[in-house]
Backbone as CSV, one residue per row, in Angstrom:
resi,resn,N_x,N_y,N_z,CA_x,CA_y,CA_z,C_x,C_y,C_z
1,UNK,-14.859,7.676,26.999,-14.542,7.619,25.566,-14.840,8.963,24.912
2,UNK,-13.959,9.406,24.040,-14.184,10.629,23.274,-14.235,10.286,21.794
3,UNK,-15.017,11.067,21.040,-15.178,10.848,19.603,-14.706,12.087,18.861
4,UNK,-13.844,11.889,17.871,-13.304,12.985,17.078,-13.716,12.781,15.628
5,UNK,-14.519,13.712,15.110,-14.944,13.642,13.710,-13.981,14.450,12.845
6,UNK,-13.693,13.910,11.666,-12.703,14.523,10.790,-13.300,14.795,9.416
7,UNK,-12.690,15.701,8.693,-13.207,16.160,7.403,-13.028,15.094,6.324
8,UNK,-14.108,14.765,5.615,-14.011,13.847,4.486,-13.164,14.458,3.372
9,UNK,-13.337,15.744,3.127,-12.557,16.420,2.095,-11.065,16.339,2.390
10,UNK,-10.701,16.571,3.646,-9.298,16.463,4.024,-8.767,15.054,3.846
11,UNK,-9.606,14.070,4.182,-9.203,12.672,4.029,-9.006,12.322,2.555
12,UNK,-9.863,12.832,1.708,-9.729,12.572,0.271,-8.447,13.199,-0.276
13,UNK,-8.078,14.367,0.235,-6.838,15.011,-0.204,-5.622,14.200,0.240
14,UNK,-5.680,13.646,1.448,-4.584,12.817,1.935,-4.445,11.573,1.074
15,UNK,-5.569,10.967,0.722,-5.495,9.783,-0.123,-4.900,10.127,-1.488
16,UNK,-5.286,11.265,-2.024,-4.727,11.691,-3.306,-3.217,11.875,-3.201
17,UNK,-2.758,12.455,-2.089,-1.317,12.613,-1.872,-0.619,11.258,-1.811
18,UNK,-1.223,10.299,-1.102,-0.617,8.974,-0.989,-0.512,8.304,-2.353
19,UNK,-1.572,8.407,-3.144,-1.563,7.775,-4.467,-0.559,8.443,-5.398
20,UNK,-0.395,9.765,-5.262,0.595,10.468,-6.089,2.021,10.123,-5.676
21,UNK,2.207,9.782,-4.391,3.545,9.492,-3.881,3.942,8.034,-4.106
22,UNK,2.966,7.133,-4.032,3.258,5.704,-4.181,3.195,5.330,-5.657
23,UNK,4.284,5.578,-6.347,4.356,5.352,-7.794,5.532,4.439,-8.115
24,UNK,5.263,3.423,-8.925,6.319,2.523,-9.382,6.982,3.134,-10.617
25,UNK,8.313,3.162,-10.693,8.990,3.670,-11.896,8.516,2.948,-13.152
26,UNK,8.411,3.692,-14.243,7.856,3.147,-15.488,8.605,1.902,-15.955
27,UNK,9.925,1.923,-15.905,10.705,0.800,-16.406,10.540,-0.453,-15.542
28,UNK,10.063,-0.272,-14.314,9.782,-1.422,-13.454,8.345,-1.889,-13.618
29,UNK,7.464,-0.965,-13.894,6.063,-1.333,-14.086,5.838,-1.981,-15.440
30,UNK,6.662,-1.591,-16.412,6.570,-2.146,-17.765,7.953,-2.563,-18.234
31,UNK,8.525,-3.578,-17.583,9.909,-3.959,-17.917,10.036,-4.521,-19.317
32,UNK,11.152,-4.205,-19.946,11.440,-4.731,-21.276,12.040,-6.116,-21.155
33,UNK,11.691,-6.985,-22.057,12.227,-8.342,-22.020,13.560,-8.448,-22.751
34,UNK,13.985,-7.375,-23.435,15.227,-7.469,-24.200,16.271,-6.457,-23.766
35,UNK,15.891,-5.453,-22.950,16.822,-4.379,-22.637,18.058,-4.880,-21.906
36,UNK,17.925,-5.937,-21.111,19.070,-6.435,-20.356,20.176,-6.943,-21.271
37,UNK,19.785,-7.591,-22.349,20.779,-8.133,-23.254,21.417,-7.051,-24.102
38,UNK,20.749,-5.902,-24.201,21.274,-4.810,-24.999,22.201,-3.897,-24.211
39,UNK,22.296,-4.104,-22.894,23.084,-3.209,-22.059,24.571,-3.483,-22.220
40,UNK,25.374,-2.458,-21.981,26.819,-2.628,-22.034,27.277,-3.545,-20.910
41,UNK,28.430,-4.148,-21.096,28.942,-5.073,-20.096,29.371,-4.366,-18.819
42,UNK,29.804,-3.105,-18.941,30.392,-2.424,-17.790,29.383,-1.516,-17.100
43,UNK,28.224,-2.019,-16.769,27.242,-1.240,-16.013,27.524,-1.408,-14.538
44,UNK,27.718,-0.308,-13.791,28.033,-0.440,-12.365,26.865,-1.030,-11.599
45,UNK,27.172,-1.956,-10.720,26.124,-2.580,-9.917,25.821,-1.705,-8.711
46,UNK,24.553,-1.338,-8.467,24.212,-0.492,-7.325,24.432,-1.236,-6.018
47,UNK,24.759,-0.491,-4.973,25.012,-1.095,-3.676,23.904,-0.814,-2.677
48,UNK,22.942,0.035,-3.033,21.826,0.339,-2.146,20.621,0.712,-2.988
49,UNK,19.460,0.799,-2.331,18.258,1.182,-3.050,18.372,2.589,-3.608
50,UNK,19.045,3.461,-2.887,19.162,4.842,-3.339,19.926,4.941,-4.646
51,UNK,20.854,4.021,-4.884,21.629,4.066,-6.120,21.098,3.108,-7.172
52,UNK,20.063,2.329,-6.814,19.542,1.354,-7.764,18.907,2.043,-8.958
53,UNK,18.002,2.984,-8.683,17.357,3.765,-9.734,16.937,2.921,-10.908
54,UNK,17.362,3.337,-12.079,17.031,2.614,-13.299,18.143,1.665,-13.737
55,UNK,19.157,1.460,-12.864,20.241,0.549,-13.219,19.831,-0.887,-12.911
56,UNK,20.000,-1.757,-13.870,19.687,-3.159,-13.683,20.979,-3.952,-13.798
57,UNK,21.053,-5.001,-13.038,22.265,-5.821,-13.072,22.469,-6.402,-14.476
58,UNK,23.646,-6.212,-15.028,23.978,-6.750,-16.342,24.706,-8.073,-16.183
59,UNK,24.404,-8.999,-17.081,25.054,-10.295,-17.020,25.156,-10.871,-18.413
60,UNK,26.204,-11.642,-18.664,26.355,-12.258,-19.974,25.397,-13.410,-20.154
61,UNK,24.988,-14.017,-19.035,24.041,-15.129,-19.068,22.765,-14.687,-18.379
62,UNK,21.601,-14.739,-19.046,20.359,-14.318,-18.415,20.080,-15.045,-17.110
63,UNK,20.623,-16.248,-16.926,20.384,-16.975,-15.688,21.051,-16.295,-14.502
64,UNK,22.046,-15.439,-14.789,22.746,-14.749,-13.704,22.001,-13.515,-13.230
65,UNK,20.984,-13.101,-13.951,20.248,-11.897,-13.591,19.230,-12.245,-12.519
66,UNK,19.461,-11.776,-11.300,18.592,-12.117,-10.177,17.523,-11.065,-9.961
67,UNK,17.921,-9.798,-9.951,17.018,-8.748,-9.511,16.516,-7.843,-10.623
68,UNK,16.801,-8.157,-11.860,16.410,-7.260,-12.939,14.908,-7.296,-13.183
69,UNK,14.286,-6.139,-13.464,12.868,-6.126,-13.836,12.605,-7.028,-15.037
70,UNK,11.518,-7.779,-14.979,11.219,-8.735,-16.029,9.728,-8.992,-16.089
71,UNK,9.283,-9.583,-17.179,7.885,-9.973,-17.355,7.712,-11.484,-17.266
72,UNK,8.684,-12.167,-16.679,8.693,-13.623,-16.643,8.069,-14.202,-15.376
73,UNK,7.517,-13.353,-14.520,6.936,-13.863,-13.290,7.951,-14.126,-12.196
74,UNK,9.149,-13.502,-12.302,10.161,-13.603,-11.259,10.174,-12.312,-10.449
75,UNK,10.211,-12.445,-9.131,10.279,-11.266,-8.274,11.584,-10.506,-8.508
76,UNK,11.514,-9.187,-8.368,12.724,-8.367,-8.437,12.606,-7.204,-7.457
77,UNK,13.729,-6.641,-7.115,13.807,-5.543,-6.155,13.487,-4.227,-6.839
78,UNK,12.573,-3.468,-6.260,12.192,-2.175,-6.829,13.032,-1.054,-6.223
79,UNK,13.242,-0.018,-7.010,13.938,1.172,-6.494,12.977,2.150,-5.831
80,UNK,11.677,1.860,-5.879,10.675,2.753,-5.290,10.819,2.786,-3.769
81,UNK,10.589,3.940,-3.198,10.659,4.120,-1.745,9.285,4.542,-1.235
82,UNK,8.535,3.588,-0.706,7.186,3.878,-0.223,7.181,4.829,0.963
83,UNK,8.299,4.932,1.649,8.376,5.817,2.804,8.225,7.290,2.452
84,UNK,8.440,7.628,1.175,8.282,9.017,0.741,6.860,9.513,1.010
85,UNK,5.885,8.612,0.921,4.494,9.009,1.101,4.210,9.526,2.506
86,UNK,5.050,9.186,3.472,4.822,9.592,4.858,5.394,10.969,5.179
87,UNK,6.228,11.503,4.302,6.995,12.698,4.655,6.143,13.938,4.881
88,UNK,4.979,14.014,4.253,4.148,15.204,4.402,2.877,14.945,5.200
89,UNK,2.789,13.791,5.848,1.607,13.492,6.653,1.795,14.050,8.059
90,UNK,0.900,14.903,8.533,1.063,15.503,9.858,0.883,14.472,10.975
91,UNK,1.853,14.428,11.876,1.728,13.585,13.056,2.023,12.123,12.838
92,UNK,2.534,11.750,11.657,2.809,10.342,11.371,4.094,10.244,10.564
93,UNK,5.002,9.370,10.970,6.252,9.216,10.239,6.850,7.838,10.475
94,UNK,7.892,7.551,9.693,8.632,6.300,9.829,9.625,6.446,10.980
95,UNK,9.769,5.399,11.761,10.732,5.441,12.851,12.151,5.627,12.308
96,UNK,12.962,6.292,13.110,14.356,6.507,12.723,15.062,5.168,12.544
97,UNK,15.966,5.121,11.576,16.795,3.946,11.297,16.020,2.778,10.688
98,UNK,14.799,3.045,10.212,14.035,2.040,9.482,13.734,2.576,8.087
99,UNK,13.543,1.682,7.130,13.132,2.099,5.797,12.214,1.037,5.213
100,UNK,11.493,1.421,4.167,10.577,0.509,3.495,11.195,0.057,2.180
101,UNK,11.097,-1.229,1.893,11.605,-1.785,0.637,10.487,-2.566,-0.036
102,UNK,10.478,-2.518,-1.355,9.407,-3.145,-2.133,9.985,-4.112,-3.158
103,UNK,9.323,-5.252,-3.274,9.639,-6.226,-4.321,8.445,-6.315,-5.263
104,UNK,8.722,-6.523,-6.547,7.669,-6.588,-7.563,7.755,-7.891,-8.340
105,UNK,6.605,-8.306,-8.842,6.514,-9.430,-9.777,5.631,-8.979,-10.922
106,UNK,6.086,-9.198,-12.161,5.346,-8.766,-13.333,5.257,-9.897,-14.363
107,UNK,4.074,-9.991,-14.968,3.866,-10.827,-16.149,3.153,-9.939,-17.162
108,UNK,2.965,-10.388,-18.391,2.249,-9.543,-19.358,0.826,-9.204,-18.965
109,UNK,0.226,-9.943,-18.022,-1.189,-9.739,-17.695,-1.456,-9.363,-16.250
110,UNK,-0.475,-9.454,-15.364,-0.747,-9.160,-13.955,0.511,-8.652,-13.266
111,UNK,0.299,-8.197,-12.032,1.438,-7.721,-11.267,1.177,-7.827,-9.780
112,UNK,2.221,-8.150,-9.032,2.134,-8.226,-7.585,3.208,-7.343,-6.971
113,UNK,3.008,-6.992,-5.717,3.990,-6.208,-4.992,3.917,-6.527,-3.516
114,UNK,5.047,-6.440,-2.837,5.079,-6.632,-1.388,6.096,-5.660,-0.809
115,UNK,5.726,-5.015,0.286,6.591,-4.009,0.914,6.876,-4.407,2.353
116,UNK,8.143,-4.283,2.745,8.578,-4.634,4.096,9.265,-3.444,4.749
117,UNK,9.235,-3.428,6.069,10.004,-2.464,6.850,11.239,-3.181,7.401
118,UNK,12.404,-2.574,7.191,13.657,-3.200,7.618,14.572,-2.145,8.235
119,UNK,15.552,-2.570,9.035,16.558,-1.622,9.534,17.392,-1.088,8.373
120,UNK,17.716,0.183,8.414,18.536,0.764,7.348,19.878,0.054,7.220
121,UNK,20.392,-0.468,8.323,21.692,-1.126,8.298,21.682,-2.397,7.454
122,UNK,20.494,-2.942,7.178,20.406,-4.179,6.381,19.783,-3.922,5.017
123,UNK,19.814,-2.667,4.555,19.129,-2.322,3.308,20.053,-2.276,2.098
124,UNK,21.240,-2.859,2.202,22.122,-2.942,1.045,21.504,-3.816,-0.031
125,UNK,21.748,-3.477,-1.288,21.157,-4.223,-2.393,21.480,-5.710,-2.321
126,UNK,22.734,-6.052,-2.044,23.120,-7.464,-1.981,22.347,-8.203,-0.903
127,UNK,22.147,-7.556,0.250,21.399,-8.195,1.328,19.934,-8.386,0.941
128,UNK,19.359,-7.390,0.293,17.953,-7.474,-0.082,17.723,-8.511,-1.180
129,UNK,18.699,-8.678,-2.064,18.551,-9.637,-3.148,18.619,-11.084,-2.667
130,UNK,19.181,-11.302,-1.482,19.239,-12.664,-0.958,17.842,-13.263,-0.822
131,UNK,16.860,-12.407,-0.506,15.500,-12.905,-0.320,14.896,-13.418,-1.619
132,UNK,15.435,-12.970,-2.764,14.910,-13.402,-4.050,15.229,-14.861,-4.346
133,UNK,16.287,-15.367,-3.741,16.755,-16.707,-4.061,15.783,-17.793,-3.625
134,UNK,14.963,-17.513,-2.617,14.019,-18.516,-2.113,12.573,-18.144,-2.410
135,UNK,12.354,-17.183,-3.301,10.992,-16.732,-3.596,10.457,-17.413,-4.845
136,UNK,9.137,-17.448,-4.959,8.463,-17.869,-6.179,7.124,-17.157,-6.217
137,UNK,6.294,-17.472,-7.184,5.035,-16.735,-7.342,4.160,-16.807,-6.096
138,UNK,4.207,-17.921,-5.405,3.370,-18.107,-4.222,4.088,-17.762,-2.930
139,UNK,5.371,-17.451,-3.027,6.161,-17.120,-1.843,6.925,-15.835,-2.096
140,UNK,6.350,-14.689,-1.736,7.040,-13.416,-1.964,8.343,-13.351,-1.181
141,UNK,9.312,-12.628,-1.699,10.582,-12.476,-0.965,10.377,-11.696,0.321
142,UNK,11.083,-12.116,1.368,11.059,-11.396,2.637,12.482,-11.251,3.142
143,UNK,12.983,-10.020,3.229,14.373,-9.828,3.662,14.561,-10.157,5.140
144,UNK,15.766,-10.528,5.483,16.088,-10.815,6.871,15.916,-9.565,7.732
145,UNK,15.486,-9.769,8.962,15.273,-8.720,9.961,14.106,-7.794,9.621
146,UNK,13.277,-8.161,8.646,12.093,-7.350,8.357,11.067,-7.506,9.475
147,UNK,10.298,-6.469,9.713,9.260,-6.509,10.744,8.089,-7.356,10.271
148,UNK,7.446,-8.046,11.207,6.305,-8.890,10.858,5.171,-8.083,10.240
149,UNK,5.004,-6.859,10.714,3.954,-5.975,10.224,4.590,-4.636,9.882
150,UNK,4.462,-4.218,8.644,5.041,-2.945,8.203,4.596,-1.788,9.092
151,UNK,3.358,-1.818,9.571,2.835,-0.705,10.359,3.531,-0.557,11.714
152,UNK,4.249,-1.589,12.145,5.030,-1.481,13.377,6.177,-0.490,13.226
153,UNK,6.492,-0.130,11.994,7.593,0.803,11.733,7.170,2.251,11.885
154,UNK,5.877,2.498,12.074,5.395,3.873,12.148,5.381,4.392,13.579
155,UNK,5.576,5.686,13.700,5.458,6.377,14.967,4.741,7.693,14.712
156,UNK,4.266,8.340,15.766,3.531,9.583,15.551,3.228,10.300,16.839
157,UNK,2.368,11.321,16.738,2.072,12.161,17.900,0.828,11.694,18.668
158,UNK,0.262,10.547,18.288,-0.900,9.949,18.973,-2.165,10.797,18.863
159,UNK,-2.186,11.744,17.929,-3.402,12.528,17.721,-4.437,11.688,16.992
160,UNK,-5.739,11.980,17.177,-6.769,11.231,16.452,-6.541,11.228,14.942
161,UNK,-6.129,12.374,14.410,-5.898,12.459,12.971,-4.820,11.484,12.514
162,UNK,-3.777,11.311,13.304,-2.672,10.446,12.894,-3.125,9.007,12.712
163,UNK,-4.118,8.574,13.486,-4.593,7.196,13.351,-5.438,7.028,12.091
164,UNK,-6.200,8.029,11.740,-6.965,7.957,10.500,-6.026,7.955,9.294
165,UNK,-4.976,8.756,9.369,-3.981,8.757,8.290,-3.284,7.402,8.198
166,UNK,-3.009,6.796,9.338,-2.374,5.482,9.340,-3.268,4.435,8.687
167,UNK,-4.574,4.540,8.897,-5.504,3.587,8.284,-5.494,3.713,6.770
168,UNK,-5.437,4.933,6.274,-5.360,5.124,4.820,-4.029,4.611,4.276
169,UNK,-2.948,4.969,4.949,-1.628,4.532,4.482,-1.530,3.010,4.472
170,UNK,-2.086,2.368,5.481,-2.042,0.912,5.561,-2.650,0.265,4.329
171,UNK,-3.785,0.776,3.879,-4.462,0.185,2.719,-3.734,0.501,1.421
172,UNK,-3.211,1.698,1.321,-2.506,2.062,0.090,-1.198,1.279,-0.052
173,UNK,-0.434,1.177,1.018,0.865,0.518,0.918,0.708,-0.994,0.819
174,UNK,-0.385,-1.531,1.354,-0.618,-2.974,1.256,-0.762,-3.417,-0.197
175,UNK,-1.279,-2.524,-1.043,-1.473,-2.861,-2.452,-0.466,-2.164,-3.364
176,UNK,0.566,-1.574,-2.761,1.588,-0.901,-3.552,2.269,-1.907,-4.473
177,UNK,2.262,-1.625,-5.765,2.866,-2.523,-6.731,1.904,-3.530,-7.332
178,UNK,0.679,-3.591,-6.811,-0.310,-4.512,-7.364,-0.878,-3.957,-8.672
179,UNK,-1.294,-4.861,-9.558,-1.868,-4.474,-10.841,-3.108,-5.313,-11.097
180,UNK,-4.138,-4.672,-11.656,-5.347,-5.393,-12.070,-6.146,-5.915,-10.903
181,UNK,-6.567,-7.175,-10.978,-7.423,-7.771,-9.959,-6.719,-7.871,-8.611
182,UNK,-5.389,-7.734,-8.608,-4.630,-7.770,-7.364,-4.706,-6.439,-6.608
183,UNK,-5.456,-5.483,-7.144,-5.444,-4.118,-6.623,-6.869,-3.611,-6.393
184,UNK,-7.686,-4.267,-5.563,-9.093,-3.868,-5.404,-9.307,-2.516,-4.741
185,UNK,-8.398,-2.091,-3.830,-8.604,-0.838,-3.101,-8.634,0.361,-4.043
186,UNK,-7.998,0.265,-5.206,-7.981,1.382,-6.137,-9.385,1.715,-6.632
187,UNK,-10.299,0.773,-6.543,-11.672,0.999,-7.002,-12.605,1.465,-5.891
188,UNK,-12.057,1.776,-4.722,-12.853,2.320,-3.621,-12.770,3.843,-3.628
189,UNK,-13.910,4.497,-3.350,-13.957,5.944,-3.206,-14.467,6.266,-1.801
190,UNK,-13.784,7.140,-1.092,-14.220,7.542,0.238,-15.518,8.329,0.124
191,UNK,-16.487,8.036,0.978,-17.791,8.692,0.894,-18.232,9.173,2.273
192,UNK,-19.079,10.218,2.258,-19.652,10.746,3.484,-21.131,10.471,3.596
193,UNK,-21.685,9.765,2.602,-23.092,9.359,2.582,-23.251,8.334,1.462
194,UNK,-24.317,7.545,1.488,-24.539,6.586,0.398,-24.787,7.334,-0.911
195,UNK,-24.060,7.047,-1.980,-24.319,7.701,-3.268,-25.770,7.552,-3.674
196,UNK,-26.365,8.659,-4.123,-27.805,8.682,-4.389,-28.174,8.163,-5.767
197,UNK,-27.189,7.853,-6.600,-27.486,7.443,-7.974,-28.024,6.026,-8.077
198,UNK,-27.917,5.257,-7.002,-28.378,3.870,-7.032,-29.258,3.584,-5.825
199,UNK,-30.042,2.533,-5.946,-30.844,2.049,-4.828,-30.043,0.986,-4.090
200,UNK,-30.062,1.046,-2.756,-29.210,0.180,-1.950,-30.006,-0.919,-1.247
201,UNK,-29.434,-2.095,-1.250,-29.948,-3.211,-0.445,-29.021,-3.374,0.750
202,UNK,-29.543,-3.068,1.936,-28.705,-3.021,3.122,-28.552,-4.398,3.742
203,UNK,-27.315,-4.730,4.092,-27.028,-5.979,4.778,-27.054,-5.806,6.289
204,UNK,-26.979,-4.549,6.743,-27.019,-4.206,8.164,-27.950,-3.003,8.317
205,UNK,-28.205,-2.610,9.539,-28.963,-1.389,9.763,-28.161,-0.204,9.233
206,UNK,-28.772,0.637,8.383,-28.008,1.750,7.791,-27.420,2.666,8.865
207,UNK,-26.133,2.961,8.782,-25.518,3.888,9.743,-26.165,5.271,9.636
208,UNK,-26.271,5.951,10.767,-26.839,7.297,10.767,-25.812,8.358,10.422
209,UNK,-24.550,8.040,10.606,-23.493,9.038,10.397,-22.336,8.382,9.645
210,UNK,-22.009,8.909,8.455,-20.915,8.388,7.637,-19.643,9.223,7.773
211,UNK,-19.629,10.167,8.690,-18.465,11.033,8.862,-17.266,10.227,9.354
212,UNK,-16.083,10.402,8.780,-14.888,9.727,9.318,-14.672,10.137,10.767
213,UNK,-14.372,9.165,11.612,-14.251,9.480,13.030,-13.247,8.566,13.719
214,UNK,-12.756,9.037,14.858,-11.834,8.270,15.687,-12.374,8.269,17.112
215,UNK,-12.557,7.087,17.656,-12.960,6.942,19.053,-11.721,6.652,19.894
216,UNK,-11.552,7.428,20.949,-10.424,7.237,21.857,-10.976,6.755,23.195
217,UNK,-10.566,5.545,23.591,-11.057,4.937,24.821,-10.180,5.324,26.003
218,UNK,-10.736,5.147,27.187,-10.048,5.582,28.403,-8.723,4.855,28.616
219,UNK,-8.630,3.618,28.124,-7.390,2.862,28.308,-6.360,3.144,27.215
220,UNK,-6.662,4.109,26.330,-5.707,4.502,25.302,-5.929,3.857,23.954
221,UNK,-6.801,2.852,23.875,-7.085,2.236,22.579,-7.843,3.218,21.685
222,UNK,-7.696,3.032,20.370,-8.395,3.884,19.410,-9.127,3.013,18.404
223,UNK,-10.229,3.544,17.888,-10.981,2.876,16.829,-11.269,3.891,15.733
224,UNK,-10.833,3.574,14.530,-11.035,4.450,13.374,-12.170,3.885,12.536
225,UNK,-13.098,4.770,12.125,-14.215,4.339,11.286,-14.381,5.294,10.105
226,UNK,-14.490,4.728,8.910,-14.821,5.526,7.731,-15.494,4.604,6.721
227,UNK,-16.018,5.196,5.646,-16.814,4.441,4.683,-16.301,4.679,3.265
228,UNK,-16.512,3.685,2.425,-16.126,3.818,1.021,-17.151,3.123,0.140
229,UNK,-17.104,3.474,-1.149,-17.959,2.837,-2.144,-17.057,2.171,-3.183
230,UNK,-17.250,0.876,-3.371,-16.537,0.144,-4.421,-17.297,0.382,-5.714
231,UNK,-16.650,1.051,-6.684,-17.389,1.613,-7.819,-17.478,0.703,-9.031
232,UNK,-16.895,-0.491,-8.959,-17.068,-1.452,-10.045,-17.992,-2.567,-9.577
233,UNK,-18.645,-3.214,-10.523,-19.635,-4.222,-10.186,-19.015,-5.382,-9.384
234,UNK,-19.726,-5.798,-8.339,-20.955,-5.216,-7.820,-20.665,-3.962,-6.987
235,UNK,-21.354,-2.861,-7.295,-21.175,-1.612,-6.557,-21.591,-1.849,-5.108
236,UNK,-20.673,-1.570,-4.176,-20.876,-1.969,-2.782,-20.394,-0.873,-1.842
237,UNK,-21.151,-0.659,-0.773,-20.727,0.236,0.301,-19.970,-0.570,1.351
238,UNK,-18.869,-0.012,1.828,-18.059,-0.677,2.847,-17.929,0.195,4.085
239,UNK,-17.935,-0.471,5.227,-17.590,0.173,6.489,-16.216,-0.338,6.907
240,UNK,-15.293,0.591,7.113,-13.937,0.242,7.512,-13.771,0.580,8.990
241,UNK,-13.402,-0.416,9.774,-13.225,-0.233,11.212,-11.863,-0.792,11.610
242,UNK,-10.971,0.085,12.029,-9.615,-0.303,12.425,-9.452,-0.079,13.924
243,UNK,-8.970,-1.087,14.615,-8.770,-0.998,16.058,-7.273,-0.954,16.368
244,UNK,-6.876,0.092,17.092,-5.473,0.311,17.429,-5.231,0.054,18.919
245,UNK,-4.084,-0.550,19.252,-3.736,-0.718,20.668,-3.408,0.631,21.301
246,UNK,-3.209,0.632,22.591,-2.903,1.881,23.297,-1.594,2.491,22.813
247,UNK,-0.667,1.647,22.389,0.616,2.121,21.889,0.841,1.599,20.475
248,UNK,1.280,2.475,19.585,1.654,2.037,18.254,0.593,2.257,17.195
249,UNK,0.984,1.977,15.960,0.141,2.242,14.796,-0.094,0.989,13.950
250,UNK,-0.130,-0.163,14.589,-0.401,-1.410,13.870,-1.833,-1.839,14.198
251,UNK,-2.793,-1.585,13.302,-4.191,-1.839,13.616,-4.653,-3.243,13.245
252,UNK,-5.761,-3.636,13.843,-6.525,-4.783,13.353,-7.613,-4.202,12.456
253,UNK,-7.582,-4.539,11.175,-8.450,-3.890,10.194,-9.639,-4.774,9.819
254,UNK,-10.791,-4.133,9.678,-11.991,-4.811,9.208,-12.602,-4.002,8.074
255,UNK,-12.825,-4.646,6.931,-13.448,-4.008,5.768,-14.726,-4.791,5.468
256,UNK,-15.851,-4.261,5.896,-17.107,-5.015,5.861,-18.092,-4.422,4.867
257,UNK,-18.576,-5.214,3.904,-19.629,-4.712,3.006,-20.939,-4.556,3.768
258,UNK,-21.567,-3.399,3.624,-22.805,-3.153,4.372,-24.011,-2.930,3.464
259,UNK,-23.801,-2.699,2.181,-24.918,-2.508,1.254,-24.446,-2.758,-0.170
260,UNK,-25.369,-3.264,-1.006,-25.079,-3.534,-2.407,-26.073,-2.789,-3.274
261,UNK,-25.596,-2.167,-4.339,-26.485,-1.450,-5.256,-27.311,-2.460,-6.049
262,UNK,-28.635,-2.249,-6.075,-29.518,-3.176,-6.786,-30.123,-2.574,-8.045
263,UNK,-30.161,-1.227,-8.112,-30.781,-0.604,-9.279,-30.224,0.798,-9.451
264,UNK,-29.839,1.134,-10.672,-29.337,2.467,-10.962,-30.505,3.432,-11.089
265,UNK,-30.409,4.556,-10.373,-31.456,5.577,-10.432,-31.112,6.645,-11.447
266,UNK,-29.850,7.049,-11.458,-29.427,8.083,-12.399,-28.161,7.659,-13.088
267,UNK,-27.181,8.548,-13.153,-25.903,8.225,-13.775,-25.106,7.305,-12.870
268,UNK,-24.013,6.749,-13.404,-23.187,5.825,-12.639,-22.558,6.529,-11.458
269,UNK,-22.250,5.745,-10.406,-21.627,6.298,-9.210,-20.258,6.855,-9.552
């Protein structure tokens, strides 16, 4: 087994890049409840995600509007392309002929999102909207021929760094489109040591090394380990351990709380 330690600063920069890239368009994040009725009758209907943009399907009867952004708690197809976040990651990319598609649900107080990997040949808007017909708040839309696990769509150079990047991408894209309490990962900060501003109550033996690292086993399996601090109450330290098979980038992820802040020593974390 070999162990590869990686820079926390570099990891934080990668996370910042992912968060800057995974952005929902404003009109989808804050859809208007009246704009659809104000639109002209002759709005061209997009035929793919690339042409969807800010165009919403126009209809004379609101019941005919299937995929338009809304605040009514109905799922709709987003024009956002989560795959953009992978374009500048070294050693990690989306497999050829696959793309990522995202569906959103919005109400005045909350928001949900789900992202799937699908063949490009099945990414036409009409095909993707079919999944909306059988969806509800408890059943997110899932397009036909989508992969069971989005991470199965990734490929890379098998370098230790690529697996750590995959672990970050997995967490960011899993919550892409989430709002409020549906988005807990946004309140995690990557750390290289326990923040000193608080006193910690340990649930396990304190780790001696908080450096992000990748273990590569002789049979080709990999294990990624890094740590984060959840900065809203209860302030908690987490150990993240992702186990990868010998082939591929679909990990088994574990996010385990290892310590809870019991008393503030100085300023907030």
